[in-house]
C-alpha positions, 0 to 999 in steps of 0.5 A: 495537498500537504497542508490542507489534506495531510497535516491538518488531518493529523499526518505529522511524519515529516519523511511521509509529507516530504515523499508525498510533496516530491512524487507528482501524483498527476503522473499516475493518473490518465491524462484526462484526470491530471487536473484532479490530481490533488483533489481529496478523493480517490480517482479511477485509473482503469480496469475497475481500480482506483488510486486512493485519495492522498490522505488515505496514502499518507495515513497508511504510510505513516502507520507502516512507518518504513525506515530507510533500511527496510524491505517492504512488500506491497500488495496491489501496485495499481497506478504505482503511486503508493509504491513510489512513495514507499520506494522514496522511504525505504531501501527496497520495495517489492510490489505485486499486481494481478492486472498486467495493463496496470503493472506495465504502466506503473513500471514505466512511471517508475523508470521515468522517476528513476526509482531503481529499488522497486521489484515488481511481479504479476500475480496473486498478492495474497500469496505474498512473495515468500522467496523474498520474505521476511519483510519489515513492512507489508501494505495491502491496497485492497480490502480482504475479509481477513489477513491472508495467512501467508502475509502474516507469516511473511512479516519479520519480527518488529514489522507491521502489516497495514490492511483494509479488513471487511467488505464492500459495505464496511471496512476498517484499516487494521495495523498488525505488528509482530513483536521483536521477540515472542509470538502472535501479532498485536493489533490496532485499528485506524478508522473506516476506509473504502477500498476495492476488494482483494481478488485472490485464488486463496479462499478466504474462509471464516476463521474457526 
């Protein structure tokens, strides 16, 4: 997986590659899918959700560029695989999941791996985690029509927000960075992706 799916497709960050080599992806799948854990494809994890293909996890992590001292917010815990990768790279990870069954299973996986730098929350991810803000990095593992304003507001100076933007027909991976000094967000795009939609009580209205 590391050589054929990640390095050969441009993932170069040695810390990201090491984290993905260390985390056992089969632990984050239903038992009957364990044999497919290292296939180059997303896989179902129940409740209509999926675990992203390894390349997409590596790409998003590399673009987030977490440092050892960083505090990271993840929206959409899912299986917990992306969370575990981030926990291996950053000082602390805060992760929010809206489906209780998935969150309970992910928490058990974190315990089995001895990952003690993860805090979890059941709730609406689009609202973020304001009492723990600001964050050095924010990663969203579901697609939204636009960036939720609370998440942008919770990004620290110099921090990055990685999020799929679009609908079921077309999505683009977007990286937003807040300058260390000054206002606004700088934007880059990293190609097409396909994620389940971000479900939120917040209204994603069209920007005026």
